[in-house]
N, C-alpha and C positions, 0 to 999 in steps of 0.2 A: 219391799212388803215380802213377805216369804211366802211359805206353802200356807194355804188356807184351804182347810178339808170340808168337802160339803156335808150336809146331815147326813146320817144314816139312820134309817126306821129300825131296825133292829136293835138288838140286845148285844152288848159288849160285856164280858167279865174283866175286871181287872184284879191281876193278884200283885198285891202289893207289899214288898217287905214289912216286915214290923219294926225294924230299927232304923227306917227310911221316914224321916219327916216331909209331912205334905208341904208343897210349896205355901198352897193356901189352906189353913185350918179349917176355914169355912167351907171348902169345897173336897168332901172324901171322895169324889170319884178323880180325885186327881185333872179337872179339865174335861173327862169324856162326856159328863152330861151335857156339855156345849152342843156335842154333836153327834149323840145317840139317844134314842128314844128313850132306852131303859138299860143301866148299869147297874151291874152288880159287882163290888167289892170284895174279893176274899183275902184276907190277910194271910201271910205266909211267915213262919219264922225266918230270921236273918235280916241281915243288911244286904245293898246293892249287889256284893260280891257272895255272901255266904249264905243265901239262899239258893245259890248256885252250888256251892262246894259241901259245907258243911248240913246244911239242911234242902239236899237236893230231892231226899225220900219225901218230904212234906210238899215240894214245889212238884213233884212228879203224883202224888196224891190228887191235889188242886186240879192240875192237867187232866188227870184221868175222869173225874168227879164233871169237870166241862165238858170233856167229849162225850159221856154216857148220859147228860144230861140233854146234849143236844138231838134235835129231831135229825130223822133220819135225812141223808145226804138226797138230794134232787138231782139225777141224772139227767144230760140231755139224751133225746131220742138215738138209737144207733142208727148209722148212715145205711142203708141197703146196698148191696153192690149189683 
């Protein structure tokens, strides 16, 4: 038996290349819904490689959007000296 992920109570964003077929057409989350409480799928142009080469600007915009819509990071308290 391989790696079995634990349930994640947060949100996951899947960036999926438009030219890449899903393993299971009935599951547009590509399996992430089995472990994550909430899954958003964003389709980006290209295939497995071309989404990183010819369409990298679309990928960058999708990543930027994900970062901007994520809440502020929670910082650990600083240690006093």
